[in-house]
N, CA, C and O atoms as CSV, one atom per row, in Angstrom:
chain,resi,resn,atom,element,x,y,z
A,1,MET,N,N,4.639,-24.454,14.822
A,1,MET,CA,C,4.009,-24.439,14.388
A,1,MET,C,C,3.799,-24.054,13.140
A,1,MET,O,O,3.478,-22.870,13.237
A,2,ILE,N,N,3.790,-24.446,11.706
A,2,ILE,CA,C,4.052,-23.990,10.574
A,2,ILE,C,C,2.499,-22.985,9.891
A,2,ILE,O,O,2.426,-21.943,9.240
A,3,PHE,N,N,1.451,-23.940,10.446
A,3,PHE,CA,C,0.340,-22.647,10.173
A,3,PHE,C,C,-0.416,-22.420,11.318
A,3,PHE,O,O,-1.132,-23.225,11.915
A,4,TYR,N,N,-0.191,-21.240,11.574
A,4,TYR,CA,C,-1.353,-20.348,12.993
A,4,TYR,C,C,-2.585,-20.255,12.794
A,4,TYR,O,O,-2.719,-19.349,11.971
A,5,CYS,N,N,-3.737,-20.734,13.114
A,5,CYS,CA,C,-4.833,-20.218,13.163
A,5,CYS,C,C,-5.348,-19.705,14.416
A,5,CYS,O,O,-5.547,-20.315,15.467
A,6,LYS,N,N,-5.580,-18.164,14.059
A,6,LYS,CA,C,-6.215,-17.907,15.700
A,6,LYS,C,C,-7.270,-18.545,16.039
A,6,LYS,O,O,-7.278,-18.863,17.228
A,7,ASN,N,N,-8.497,-18.965,15.217
A,7,ASN,CA,C,-9.600,-19.490,15.730
A,7,ASN,C,C,-9.755,-20.670,15.198
A,7,ASN,O,O,-10.579,-20.820,14.296
A,8,TRP,N,N,-8.820,-21.949,15.764
A,8,TRP,CA,C,-9.288,-22.995,14.820
A,8,TRP,C,C,-11.011,-23.636,15.377
A,8,TRP,O,O,-11.676,-24.502,14.810
A,9,ASN,N,N,-11.265,-23.085,16.274
A,9,ASN,CA,C,-12.368,-23.716,17.186
A,9,ASN,C,C,-14.065,-22.714,16.228
A,9,ASN,O,O,-15.211,-23.151,16.333
A,10,SER,N,N,-13.708,-21.461,15.442
A,10,SER,CA,C,-14.770,-20.433,15.073
A,10,SER,C,C,-14.807,-21.189,13.619
A,10,SER,O,O,-15.823,-20.971,12.959
A,11,TYR,N,N,-13.938,-21.946,13.114
A,11,TYR,CA,C,-13.674,-22.925,11.702
A,11,TYR,C,C,-14.545,-23.977,12.024
A,11,TYR,O,O,-15.430,-24.104,11.178
A,12,GLY,N,N,-14.613,-24.926,13.129
A,12,GLY,CA,C,-15.298,-25.929,13.576
A,12,GLY,C,C,-14.016,-27.094,13.272
A,12,GLY,O,O,-14.221,-28.216,12.809
A,13,ILE,N,N,-12.743,-26.572,13.627
A,13,ILE,CA,C,-12.218,-27.506,13.531
A,13,ILE,C,C,-11.061,-27.543,14.857
A,13,ILE,O,O,-10.076,-26.882,15.187
A,14,ARG,N,N,-11.779,-28.664,15.355
A,14,ARG,CA,C,-11.287,-28.699,16.688
A,14,ARG,C,C,-11.183,-30.799,17.159
A,14,ARG,O,O,-11.809,-31.668,16.552
A,15,GLY,N,N,-10.331,-31.012,18.213
A,15,GLY,CA,C,-10.259,-32.797,18.896
A,15,GLY,C,C,-9.733,-33.458,17.768
A,15,GLY,O,O,-8.812,-32.775,17.321
A,16,LYS,N,N,-9.853,-34.157,17.319
A,16,LYS,CA,C,-9.044,-34.842,16.645
A,16,LYS,C,C,-8.536,-34.147,15.412
A,16,LYS,O,O,-7.440,-33.617,15.230
A,17,PHE,N,N,-9.524,-34.257,14.640
A,17,PHE,CA,C,-9.358,-33.518,13.175
A,17,PHE,C,C,-8.371,-32.218,13.670
A,17,PHE,O,O,-7.434,-32.220,12.871
A,18,LYS,N,N,-8.192,-31.166,14.596
A,18,LYS,CA,C,-7.540,-30.766,14.283
A,18,LYS,C,C,-6.432,-30.847,15.098
A,18,LYS,O,O,-5.635,-29.946,15.362
A,19,GLU,N,N,-6.439,-32.415,15.620
A,19,GLU,CA,C,-4.553,-33.016,15.769
A,19,GLU,C,C,-3.883,-33.480,14.439
A,19,GLU,O,O,-2.717,-33.736,14.138
A,20,ILE,N,N,-4.847,-33.490,13.882
A,20,ILE,CA,C,-4.590,-34.736,12.409
A,20,ILE,C,C,-4.338,-32.661,11.295
A,20,ILE,O,O,-3.923,-32.901,10.162
A,21,ILE,N,N,-4.442,-31.796,11.423
A,21,ILE,CA,C,-4.458,-31.054,10.471
A,21,ILE,C,C,-2.719,-30.276,11.196
A,21,ILE,O,O,-1.778,-29.964,10.467
A,22,LYS,N,N,-2.728,-30.121,12.834
A,22,LYS,CA,C,-1.433,-30.334,12.890
A,22,LYS,C,C,-0.589,-30.898,12.548
A,22,LYS,O,O,0.528,-30.397,12.418
A,23,SER,N,N,-0.845,-32.019,12.318
A,23,SER,CA,C,0.384,-33.300,12.137
A,23,SER,C,C,0.912,-33.323,10.837
A,23,SER,O,O,2.052,-33.501,10.407
A,24,CYS,N,N,-0.419,-33.054,10.186
A,24,CYS,CA,C,0.533,-32.830,9.022
A,24,CYS,C,C,0.965,-30.886,8.965
A,24,CYS,O,O,1.400,-30.673,7.834
A,25,LEU,N,N,0.961,-30.132,9.440
A,25,LEU,CA,C,1.849,-28.934,8.803
A,25,LEU,C,C,2.626,-28.940,10.092
A,25,LEU,O,O,2.681,-27.786,10.519
A,26,ASN,N,N,3.153,-29.662,10.756
A,26,ASN,CA,C,4.550,-29.731,11.676
A,26,ASN,C,C,5.800,-30.747,11.417
A,26,ASN,O,O,5.426,-31.898,11.191
A,27,ASN,N,N,6.770,-30.609,11.409
A,27,ASN,CA,C,7.662,-31.277,11.150
A,27,ASN,C,C,8.037,-31.796,9.968
A,27,ASN,O,O,8.618,-32.873,9.836
A,28,ARG,N,N,7.577,-30.725,8.706
A,28,ARG,CA,C,7.892,-30.660,7.209
A,28,ARG,C,C,8.964,-30.635,6.684
A,28,ARG,O,O,9.485,-29.603,7.105
A,29,TYR,N,N,9.788,-31.228,5.874
A,29,TYR,CA,C,11.048,-30.919,5.500
A,29,TYR,C,C,10.925,-30.824,4.002
A,29,TYR,O,O,10.057,-31.531,3.490
A,30,GLN,N,N,11.789,-29.926,3.083
A,30,GLN,CA,C,11.921,-30.234,2.142
A,30,GLN,C,C,13.155,-30.053,1.580
A,30,GLN,O,O,14.096,-29.995,2.371
A,31,ARG,N,N,13.484,-29.905,-0.083
A,31,ARG,CA,C,14.534,-29.881,-0.647
A,31,ARG,C,C,14.846,-30.121,-1.811
A,31,ARG,O,O,14.284,-31.066,-2.365
A,32,VAL,N,N,15.811,-29.358,-2.515
A,32,VAL,CA,C,15.737,-28.945,-3.857
A,32,VAL,C,C,16.654,-30.406,-4.845
A,32,VAL,O,O,17.673,-31.024,-4.534
A,33,SER,N,N,16.014,-30.499,-5.713
A,33,SER,CA,C,17.099,-31.833,-6.361
A,33,SER,C,C,17.319,-31.075,-8.171
A,33,SER,O,O,16.664,-30.118,-8.585
A,34,ILE,N,N,18.129,-31.640,-8.774
A,34,ILE,CA,C,18.402,-31.203,-9.807
A,34,ILE,C,C,19.035,-32.498,-10.898
A,34,ILE,O,O,19.987,-33.249,-10.687
A,35,THR,N,N,18.156,-32.433,-12.064
A,35,THR,CA,C,18.811,-33.331,-12.421
A,35,THR,C,C,18.859,-32.859,-14.231
A,35,THR,O,O,17.900,-32.425,-14.870
A,36,SER,N,N,20.392,-33.127,-14.800
A,36,SER,CA,C,20.087,-33.037,-16.010
A,36,SER,C,C,19.580,-34.115,-17.323
A,36,SER,O,O,19.905,-35.302,-17.291
A,37,ASN,N,N,18.854,-33.610,-18.321
A,37,ASN,CA,C,18.828,-34.411,-18.949
A,37,ASN,C,C,19.553,-34.922,-20.224
A,37,ASN,O,O,19.262,-35.778,-21.060
A,38,ASN,N,N,20.628,-34.060,-20.060
A,38,ASN,CA,C,21.958,-33.979,-21.191
A,38,ASN,C,C,22.618,-35.511,-20.726
A,38,ASN,O,O,22.715,-36.553,-21.375
A,39,SER,N,N,22.995,-35.202,-19.416
A,39,SER,CA,C,23.459,-36.220,-19.026
A,39,SER,C,C,23.004,-37.127,-17.683
A,39,SER,O,O,21.814,-37.288,-17.410
A,40,CYS,N,N,24.277,-37.794,-16.743
A,40,CYS,CA,C,23.132,-38.596,-15.347
A,40,CYS,C,C,23.949,-37.502,-14.642
A,40,CYS,O,O,24.727,-38.119,-13.914
A,41,LEU,N,N,24.162,-36.150,-14.494
A,41,LEU,CA,C,24.378,-35.279,-13.437
A,41,LEU,C,C,22.813,-35.376,-12.422
A,41,LEU,O,O,21.641,-35.425,-12.795
A,42,SER,N,N,23.230,-35.375,-11.467
A,42,SER,CA,C,22.465,-34.626,-10.552
A,42,SER,C,C,22.672,-34.207,-9.529
A,42,SER,O,O,23.745,-34.673,-9.148
A,43,SER,N,N,22.128,-33.367,-8.596
A,43,SER,CA,C,22.330,-32.466,-7.177
A,43,SER,C,C,21.677,-32.196,-6.277
A,43,SER,O,O,21.050,-31.181,-6.581
A,44,SER,N,N,21.451,-32.493,-5.358
A,44,SER,CA,C,20.621,-32.341,-4.430
A,44,SER,C,C,21.204,-31.213,-3.379
A,44,SER,O,O,22.427,-31.136,-3.266
A,45,SER,N,N,20.263,-30.236,-2.517
A,45,SER,CA,C,20.421,-29.747,-1.827
A,45,SER,C,C,20.179,-30.468,-0.578
A,45,SER,O,O,19.749,-31.608,-0.755
A,46,LYS,N,N,20.420,-29.935,1.231
A,46,LYS,CA,C,19.758,-30.685,2.183
A,46,LYS,C,C,18.980,-30.431,2.612
A,46,LYS,O,O,18.585,-29.265,2.582
A,47,TRP,N,N,18.363,-31.370,3.226
A,47,TRP,CA,C,17.223,-31.397,3.442
A,47,TRP,C,C,16.952,-30.217,5.103
A,47,TRP,O,O,17.488,-30.282,6.210
A,48,ARG,N,N,15.940,-29.292,4.565
A,48,ARG,CA,C,15.403,-28.493,5.634
A,48,ARG,C,C,14.170,-28.235,6.124
A,48,ARG,O,O,13.261,-28.731,5.459
A,49,LYS,N,N,13.783,-27.479,7.285
A,49,LYS,CA,C,12.946,-27.514,7.934
A,49,LYS,C,C,11.669,-26.593,7.171
A,49,LYS,O,O,11.831,-25.377,7.064
A,50,VAL,N,N,10.891,-26.989,6.852
A,50,VAL,CA,C,9.529,-26.113,6.051
A,50,VAL,C,C,9.328,-25.726,7.808
A,50,VAL,O,O,9.142,-26.506,8.742
A,51,ARG,N,N,9.477,-23.888,7.812
A,51,ARG,CA,C,9.259,-23.224,8.655
A,51,ARG,C,C,7.751,-22.143,8.414
A,51,ARG,O,O,7.352,-21.305,9.222
A,52,CYS,N,N,7.210,-22.434,7.254
A,52,CYS,CA,C,5.667,-21.446,7.035
A,52,CYS,C,C,5.059,-21.845,6.082
A,52,CYS,O,O,5.629,-22.755,5.479
A,53,GLY,N,N,4.027,-21.500,5.656
A,53,GLY,CA,C,3.462,-21.953,4.801
A,53,GLY,C,C,2.783,-23.544,4.689
A,53,GLY,O,O,3.283,-24.434,5.376
A,54,VAL,N,N,1.672,-23.828,3.825
A,54,VAL,CA,C,0.821,-25.175,4.014
A,54,VAL,C,C,1.192,-25.430,2.911
A,54,VAL,O,O,1.690,-24.571,2.183
A,55,PRO,N,N,1.006,-26.817,2.517
A,55,PRO,CA,C,1.829,-27.681,1.952
A,55,PRO,C,C,0.882,-27.807,0.353
A,55,PRO,O,O,-0.326,-28.013,0.237
A,56,GLN,N,N,1.793,-27.628,-0.623
A,56,GLN,CA,C,1.167,-27.715,-1.724
A,56,GLN,C,C,0.900,-28.880,-2.133
A,56,GLN,O,O,1.630,-29.731,-1.625
A,57,GLY,N,N,-0.397,-29.539,-3.367
A,57,GLY,CA,C,-0.264,-30.609,-3.888
A,57,GLY,C,C,-1.288,-31.140,-3.070
A,57,GLY,O,O,-1.932,-32.008,-3.659
A,58,SER,N,N,-1.627,-30.930,-2.006
A,58,SER,CA,C,-2.259,-31.419,-0.709
A,58,SER,C,C,-3.803,-31.704,-0.815
A,58,SER,O,O,-4.575,-30.864,-1.278
A,59,ILE,N,N,-4.130,-32.691,-0.451
A,59,ILE,CA,C,-5.850,-32.225,-0.852
A,59,ILE,C,C,-6.622,-30.909,0.241
A,59,ILE,O,O,-7.543,-30.144,-0.047
A,60,LEU,N,N,-5.809,-31.030,1.593
A,60,LEU,CA,C,-5.962,-30.125,2.662
A,60,LEU,C,C,-5.616,-28.699,1.901
A,60,LEU,O,O,-6.451,-27.812,1.722
A,61,GLY,N,N,-4.233,-28.637,1.484
A,61,GLY,CA,C,-3.986,-27.333,1.071
A,61,GLY,C,C,-4.684,-26.170,0.620
A,61,GLY,O,O,-4.856,-25.048,1.097
A,62,PRO,N,N,-5.028,-26.727,-0.395
A,62,PRO,CA,C,-6.481,-25.281,-0.855
A,62,PRO,C,C,-7.394,-24.257,0.372
A,62,PRO,O,O,-7.453,-23.028,0.429
A,63,LEU,N,N,-7.944,-25.142,1.139
A,63,LEU,CA,C,-8.587,-25.519,1.835
A,63,LEU,C,C,-7.672,-24.344,3.217
A,63,LEU,O,O,-8.004,-23.227,3.614
A,64,LEU,N,N,-6.418,-25.269,3.634
A,64,LEU,CA,C,-5.984,-24.436,4.333
A,64,LEU,C,C,-5.093,-22.814,4.065
A,64,LEU,O,O,-4.604,-21.895,4.722
A,65,PHE,N,N,-5.237,-23.114,3.066
A,65,PHE,CA,C,-5.048,-21.743,2.403
A,65,PHE,C,C,-5.600,-20.396,2.327
A,65,PHE,O,O,-5.106,-19.269,2.333
A,66,LEU,N,N,-7.277,-21.069,2.221
A,66,LEU,CA,C,-8.390,-20.277,2.722
A,66,LEU,C,C,-8.203,-19.498,3.781
A,66,LEU,O,O,-8.384,-18.281,3.817
A,67,LEU,N,N,-7.721,-20.421,4.939
A,67,LEU,CA,C,-8.407,-19.961,5.830
A,67,LEU,C,C,-6.606,-19.391,6.425
A,67,LEU,O,O,-6.507,-19.099,7.617
A,68,TYR,N,N,-5.950,-19.336,5.961
A,68,TYR,CA,C,-4.505,-18.527,6.178
A,68,TYR,C,C,-4.510,-17.239,5.727
A,68,TYR,O,O,-3.726,-16.426,6.216
A,69,ILE,N,N,-5.264,-16.938,4.883
A,69,ILE,CA,C,-5.599,-15.542,4.121
A,69,ILE,C,C,-7.213,-14.949,4.492
A,69,ILE,O,O,-7.716,-13.979,3.924
A,70,ASN,N,N,-7.876,-15.755,5.559
A,70,ASN,CA,C,-9.148,-15.463,5.516
A,70,ASN,C,C,-9.340,-13.671,5.826
A,70,ASN,O,O,-10.131,-12.822,5.416
A,71,ASP,N,N,-7.990,-13.659,6.900
A,71,ASP,CA,C,-8.444,-12.450,7.315
A,71,ASP,C,C,-8.081,-11.052,7.033
A,71,ASP,O,O,-8.142,-10.040,7.731
A,72,LEU,N,N,-7.461,-11.385,5.132
A,72,LEU,CA,C,-6.860,-10.453,4.545
A,72,LEU,C,C,-7.618,-9.475,4.510
A,72,LEU,O,O,-7.204,-8.355,4.809
A,73,THR,N,N,-9.125,-9.748,4.064
A,73,THR,CA,C,-10.179,-8.787,3.746
A,73,THR,C,C,-10.424,-7.625,4.759
A,73,THR,O,O,-10.859,-6.621,4.196
A,74,ARG,N,N,-10.249,-7.494,6.178
A,74,ARG,CA,C,-10.681,-7.111,6.675
A,74,ARG,C,C,-9.377,-5.768,7.511
A,74,ARG,O,O,-9.431,-5.181,8.591
A,75,VAL,N,N,-8.233,-5.729,6.264
A,75,VAL,CA,C,-7.094,-5.081,6.919
A,75,VAL,C,C,-7.351,-3.485,6.083
A,75,VAL,O,O,-6.658,-2.476,6.218
A,76,PHE,N,N,-8.718,-3.687,5.103
A,76,PHE,CA,C,-8.932,-2.408,3.962
A,76,PHE,C,C,-9.990,-1.657,4.705
A,76,PHE,O,O,-10.722,-2.050,5.613
A,77,GLY,N,N,-9.881,-0.066,3.909
A,77,GLY,CA,C,-10.758,0.672,4.280
A,77,GLY,C,C,-12.143,0.397,4.167
A,77,GLY,O,O,-12.655,-0.711,4.325
A,78,ASN,N,N,-12.672,1.353,3.915
A,78,ASN,CA,C,-14.294,1.742,2.771
A,78,ASN,C,C,-14.018,1.276,0.944
A,78,ASN,O,O,-14.485,0.493,0.117
A,79,ASN,N,N,-12.859,2.440,1.051
A,79,ASN,CA,C,-12.744,2.596,-0.643
A,79,ASN,C,C,-12.118,1.401,-1.089
A,79,ASN,O,O,-12.272,1.179,-2.290
A,80,HIS,N,N,-11.414,0.523,-0.410
A,80,HIS,CA,C,-10.422,-0.362,-0.653
A,80,HIS,C,C,-11.580,-1.893,-0.782
A,80,HIS,O,O,-12.108,-2.292,0.256
A,81,LYS,N,N,-11.867,-2.642,-2.162
A,81,LYS,CA,C,-12.107,-4.003,-2.252
A,81,LYS,C,C,-11.040,-4.640,-2.729
A,81,LYS,O,O,-10.236,-4.333,-3.609
A,82,PRO,N,N,-11.155,-5.746,-1.899
A,82,PRO,CA,C,-10.288,-6.399,-2.322
A,82,PRO,C,C,-11.139,-8.210,-2.843
A,82,PRO,O,O,-11.966,-8.879,-2.223
A,83,VAL,N,N,-10.425,-8.485,-4.255
A,83,VAL,CA,C,-11.120,-9.682,-4.322
A,83,VAL,C,C,-10.209,-10.790,-4.511
A,83,VAL,O,O,-9.299,-10.612,-5.321
A,84,LEU,N,N,-10.289,-11.946,-3.886
A,84,LEU,CA,C,-9.340,-13.533,-4.039
A,84,LEU,C,C,-10.046,-14.501,-4.984
A,84,LEU,O,O,-11.209,-14.771,-5.286
A,85,PHE,N,N,-8.716,-14.935,-5.341
A,85,PHE,CA,C,-9.253,-15.920,-6.035
A,85,PHE,C,C,-7.756,-16.910,-6.408
A,85,PHE,O,O,-6.723,-16.799,-7.068
A,86,ALA,N,N,-8.296,-17.698,-5.693
A,86,ALA,CA,C,-7.009,-19.214,-5.178
A,86,ALA,C,C,-6.149,-18.455,-4.374
A,86,ALA,O,O,-6.400,-18.176,-3.201
A,87,ASP,N,N,-4.643,-17.950,-5.273
A,87,ASP,CA,C,-3.559,-17.497,-5.013
A,87,ASP,C,C,-3.363,-16.161,-5.234
A,87,ASP,O,O,-2.423,-15.538,-4.739
A,88,ASP,N,N,-4.488,-15.518,-6.199
A,88,ASP,CA,C,-4.634,-14.312,-6.868
A,88,ASP,C,C,-4.889,-13.258,-5.682
A,88,ASP,O,O,-5.721,-13.565,-4.828
A,89,THR,N,N,-4.353,-12.282,-5.607
A,89,THR,CA,C,-5.201,-10.892,-5.262
A,89,THR,C,C,-5.327,-9.888,-6.156
A,89,THR,O,O,-4.543,-9.621,-7.067
A,90,SER,N,N,-6.548,-9.219,-5.812
A,90,SER,CA,C,-6.765,-8.279,-6.736
A,90,SER,C,C,-7.689,-6.623,-5.864
A,90,SER,O,O,-8.736,-6.793,-5.239
A,91,LEU,N,N,-7.264,-5.673,-5.959
A,91,LEU,CA,C,-7.726,-4.808,-5.044
A,91,LEU,C,C,-8.260,-3.447,-5.793
A,91,LEU,O,O,-7.686,-2.525,-6.374
A,92,THR,N,N,-9.586,-3.747,-5.512
A,92,THR,CA,C,-9.557,-2.261,-6.237
A,92,THR,C,C,-10.082,-1.004,-5.130
A,92,THR,O,O,-10.734,-1.035,-4.086
A,93,VAL,N,N,-9.506,-0.011,-5.852
A,93,VAL,CA,C,-9.453,1.537,-4.523
A,93,VAL,C,C,-10.590,2.384,-5.693
A,93,VAL,O,O,-10.421,2.237,-6.903
A,94,SER,N,N,-11.452,3.048,-5.273
A,94,SER,CA,C,-12.175,3.795,-5.835
A,94,SER,C,C,-12.506,5.140,-4.761
A,94,SER,O,O,-12.953,5.247,-3.619
A,95,HIS,N,N,-12.107,5.907,-5.626
A,95,HIS,CA,C,-12.606,7.544,-5.267
A,95,HIS,C,C,-12.583,8.710,-6.147
A,95,HIS,O,O,-11.896,8.777,-7.166
A,96,PHE,N,N,-13.394,9.665,-5.696
A,96,PHE,CA,C,-13.872,10.601,-6.904
A,96,PHE,C,C,-12.730,11.774,-6.890
A,96,PHE,O,O,-12.693,12.459,-7.913
A,97,ASN,N,N,-12.129,11.975,-6.224
A,97,ASN,CA,C,-10.403,12.989,-6.021
A,97,ASN,C,C,-9.288,12.404,-6.568
A,97,ASN,O,O,-9.094,11.316,-6.025
A,98,HIS,N,N,-8.451,12.665,-7.432
A,98,HIS,CA,C,-7.321,11.881,-8.276
A,98,HIS,C,C,-6.280,12.232,-7.007
A,98,HIS,O,O,-5.204,11.638,-6.944
A,99,PRO,N,N,-6.574,13.012,-6.220
A,99,PRO,CA,C,-5.118,13.004,-4.994
A,99,PRO,C,C,-5.448,12.055,-4.016
A,99,PRO,O,O,-4.712,11.148,-3.630
A,100,ASP,N,N,-6.801,12.348,-3.560
A,100,ASP,CA,C,-7.128,11.225,-2.651
A,100,ASP,C,C,-7.076,9.590,-2.763
A,100,ASP,O,O,-6.837,8.678,-1.970
A,101,PHE,N,N,-7.510,9.707,-4.509
A,101,PHE,CA,C,-7.503,8.626,-5.105
A,101,PHE,C,C,-6.115,7.828,-4.735
A,101,PHE,O,O,-6.106,6.814,-4.037
A,102,SER,N,N,-4.819,8.499,-5.365
A,102,SER,CA,C,-3.622,8.433,-4.910
A,102,SER,C,C,-2.936,7.957,-3.667
A,102,SER,O,O,-2.058,7.094,-3.680
A,103,ASN,N,N,-3.365,8.543,-2.624
A,103,ASN,CA,C,-3.122,8.866,-1.191
A,103,ASN,C,C,-3.809,7.628,-0.684
A,103,ASN,O,O,-3.283,7.164,0.328
A,104,ASP,N,N,-4.745,7.050,-1.092
A,104,ASP,CA,C,-5.408,5.323,-0.320
A,104,ASP,C,C,-5.196,4.574,-1.676
A,104,ASP,O,O,-5.864,3.547,-1.788
A,105,MET,N,N,-4.416,4.892,-2.688
A,105,MET,CA,C,-3.978,3.660,-3.194
A,105,MET,C,C,-2.339,3.003,-2.637
A,105,MET,O,O,-1.792,1.900,-2.624
A,106,ILE,N,N,-2.032,4.261,-2.261
A,106,ILE,CA,C,-0.645,4.077,-1.286
A,106,ILE,C,C,-0.934,3.751,-0.019
A,106,ILE,O,O,-0.006,3.173,0.547
A,107,SER,N,N,-2.016,3.942,0.699
A,107,SER,CA,C,-2.623,3.279,1.707
A,107,SER,C,C,-2.777,1.743,1.883
A,107,SER,O,O,-2.553,0.945,2.792
A,108,ALA,N,N,-3.221,1.684,0.713
A,108,ALA,CA,C,-4.014,-0.058,0.518
A,108,ALA,C,C,-2.661,-0.766,0.426
A,108,ALA,O,O,-2.405,-1.768,1.094
A,109,PHE,N,N,-1.791,-0.188,-0.448
A,109,PHE,CA,C,-0.938,-1.123,-0.854
A,109,PHE,C,C,-0.029,-1.218,0.460
A,109,PHE,O,O,0.379,-2.345,0.740
A,110,ASN,N,N,0.281,-0.305,1.178
A,110,ASN,CA,C,1.230,-0.307,2.302
A,110,ASN,C,C,0.444,-1.439,3.507
A,110,ASN,O,O,1.093,-2.367,3.989
A,111,GLN,N,N,-0.936,-1.199,3.857
A,111,GLN,CA,C,-1.851,-2.222,4.703
A,111,GLN,C,C,-1.622,-3.631,3.937
A,111,GLN,O,O,-1.145,-4.466,4.705
A,112,LEU,N,N,-1.826,-4.084,2.694
A,112,LEU,CA,C,-0.911,-5.081,1.907
A,112,LEU,C,C,-0.096,-5.726,2.139
A,112,LEU,O,O,-0.081,-6.868,2.599
A,113,ASN,N,N,1.049,-4.748,1.705
A,113,ASN,CA,C,2.345,-5.099,2.277
A,113,ASN,C,C,2.633,-5.514,3.714
A,113,ASN,O,O,3.394,-6.472,3.849
A,114,LYS,N,N,2.019,-4.797,5.069
A,114,LYS,CA,C,2.302,-4.992,5.865
A,114,LYS,C,C,1.555,-6.377,6.469
A,114,LYS,O,O,2.087,-7.070,7.336
A,115,TRP,N,N,0.306,-6.657,5.905
A,115,TRP,CA,C,-0.515,-7.941,6.022
A,115,TRP,C,C,0.851,-8.864,5.962
A,115,TRP,O,O,1.648,-9.034,6.885
A,116,PHE,N,N,0.913,-9.446,4.553
A,116,PHE,CA,C,1.845,-9.715,4.274
A,116,PHE,C,C,3.251,-10.160,4.175
A,116,PHE,O,O,3.726,-10.954,3.363
A,117,ALA,N,N,3.929,-9.424,5.279
A,117,ALA,CA,C,4.714,-9.796,6.246
A,117,ALA,C,C,4.589,-10.419,7.542
A,117,ALA,O,O,5.284,-11.278,8.084
A,118,ALA,N,N,3.316,-9.660,8.011
A,118,ALA,CA,C,3.518,-10.526,8.887
A,118,ALA,C,C,2.521,-11.668,9.206
A,118,ALA,O,O,2.188,-12.210,10.260
A,119,ASN,N,N,2.104,-11.867,7.674
A,119,ASN,CA,C,1.749,-13.654,7.509
A,119,ASN,C,C,2.698,-14.298,6.713
A,119,ASN,O,O,2.377,-15.086,5.823
A,120,LEU,N,N,4.303,-13.888,7.096
A,120,LEU,CA,C,5.452,-14.397,6.424
A,120,LEU,C,C,5.169,-14.641,4.665
A,120,LEU,O,O,5.429,-15.675,4.050
A,121,LEU,N,N,4.666,-13.580,4.188
A,121,LEU,CA,C,4.814,-13.541,2.613
A,121,LEU,C,C,5.138,-12.549,1.706
A,121,LEU,O,O,5.528,-11.496,2.211
A,122,SER,N,N,5.087,-12.599,0.633
A,122,SER,CA,C,5.992,-11.450,-0.217
A,122,SER,C,C,5.116,-11.064,-1.335
A,122,SER,O,O,4.480,-11.907,-1.967
A,123,LEU,N,N,5.074,-9.902,-1.571
A,123,LEU,CA,C,4.081,-9.420,-3.233
A,123,LEU,C,C,5.465,-10.308,-4.038
A,123,LEU,O,O,6.521,-10.567,-3.459
A,124,ASN,N,N,5.159,-10.660,-5.421
A,124,ASN,CA,C,5.659,-10.241,-6.214
A,124,ASN,C,C,5.530,-9.197,-7.193
A,124,ASN,O,O,4.836,-9.160,-8.209
A,125,LEU,N,N,6.607,-8.058,-6.531
A,125,LEU,CA,C,6.754,-6.746,-7.752
A,125,LEU,C,C,6.285,-6.797,-9.195
A,125,LEU,O,O,5.316,-6.206,-9.673
A,126,GLU,N,N,7.405,-7.854,-9.993
A,126,GLU,CA,C,6.967,-7.972,-10.806
A,126,GLU,C,C,6.044,-8.210,-11.787
A,126,GLU,O,O,6.167,-8.049,-13.001
A,127,LYS,N,N,4.605,-8.820,-10.818
A,127,LYS,CA,C,3.481,-9.449,-11.430
A,127,LYS,C,C,2.283,-8.080,-10.810
A,127,LYS,O,O,1.055,-8.000,-10.815
A,128,ASN,N,N,3.191,-7.322,-10.410
A,128,ASN,CA,C,1.702,-5.880,-9.786
A,128,ASN,C,C,1.569,-5.118,-11.550
A,128,ASN,O,O,2.339,-4.866,-12.477
A,129,SER,N,N,0.222,-4.996,-11.271
A,129,SER,CA,C,0.402,-4.117,-12.318
A,129,SER,C,C,-0.809,-2.910,-11.746
A,129,SER,O,O,-1.617,-3.339,-10.922
A,130,VAL,N,N,-0.897,-1.888,-12.041
A,130,VAL,CA,C,-2.355,-0.556,-11.966
A,130,VAL,C,C,-2.956,-0.210,-13.511
A,130,VAL,O,O,-2.354,0.067,-14.548
A,131,CYS,N,N,-4.395,-0.345,-13.222
A,131,CYS,CA,C,-5.057,-0.095,-14.178
A,131,CYS,C,C,-5.967,0.622,-13.514
A,131,CYS,O,O,-6.581,0.212,-12.530
A,132,THR,N,N,-6.106,1.886,-14.107
A,132,THR,CA,C,-6.412,2.968,-13.540
A,132,THR,C,C,-7.888,3.549,-14.699
A,132,THR,O,O,-7.753,3.937,-15.860
A,133,VAL,N,N,-9.231,3.432,-13.905
A,133,VAL,CA,C,-10.451,3.397,-14.637
A,133,VAL,C,C,-11.167,5.170,-14.672
A,133,VAL,O,O,-11.377,5.383,-13.478
A,134,TYR,N,N,-11.497,6.132,-15.268
A,134,TYR,CA,C,-11.768,7.102,-14.665
A,134,TYR,C,C,-13.631,7.013,-15.677
A,134,TYR,O,O,-13.973,6.483,-16.734
A,135,ASN,N,N,-14.406,7.881,-14.565
A,135,ASN,CA,C,-15.642,8.191,-14.868
A,135,ASN,C,C,-15.605,9.514,-15.205
A,135,ASN,O,O,-15.167,10.507,-14.625
A,136,LYS,N,N,-16.395,9.258,-16.729
A,136,LYS,CA,C,-16.022,11.520,-17.920
A,136,LYS,C,C,-17.119,11.823,-16.340
A,136,LYS,O,O,-16.406,12.493,-15.593
A,137,LYS,N,N,-17.971,11.668,-15.914
A,137,LYS,CA,C,-18.648,12.416,-15.415
A,137,LYS,C,C,-18.069,13.433,-14.222
A,137,LYS,O,O,-18.344,14.586,-13.892
A,138,HIS,N,N,-17.003,12.288,-13.680
A,138,HIS,CA,C,-16.209,12.576,-12.376
A,138,HIS,C,C,-14.695,13.333,-12.667
A,138,HIS,O,O,-14.002,13.784,-11.754
A,139,LEU,N,N,-14.256,13.392,-14.370
A,139,LEU,CA,C,-12.794,13.506,-14.811
A,139,LEU,C,C,-12.511,14.818,-14.363
A,139,LEU,O,O,-11.304,15.042,-14.275
A,140,TYR,N,N,-13.256,15.747,-14.055
A,140,TYR,CA,C,-12.569,16.954,-13.748
A,140,TYR,C,C,-12.940,17.916,-12.800
A,140,TYR,O,O,-12.971,19.130,-13.002
A,141,LYS,N,N,-13.289,17.188,-11.499
A,141,LYS,CA,C,-13.851,17.307,-10.727
A,141,LYS,C,C,-12.344,17.961,-9.881
A,141,LYS,O,O,-12.407,18.336,-8.711
């Protein structure tokens, strides 16, 4: 199955509705087509089976994506606070001690990377950035 949900029943998805969702996710194929605006040339790749992900542009797509990433927040420690909005993820790491902060940040990033890999996702490293904010009280501790 393309979209694996560990606990369909805990989300209230069972019976006929569960079968409908499964049928929407299984046996999907896609290809890439390129057409030139300047000429009548066009080219298409071969049809390939879609092996993971949720269908984009569908009515159920956003709901299925939320179910897909629902357990992401459970992989972090107390000093890590993930913020999820649509398909964007932000992570806040807080610590009063700079060396511990650096270690926590590396640990959180490694946990995030591990979760992404386990769920057949990847981080776009070109879109990642770090913003460090210091509290004046704790700056020199």
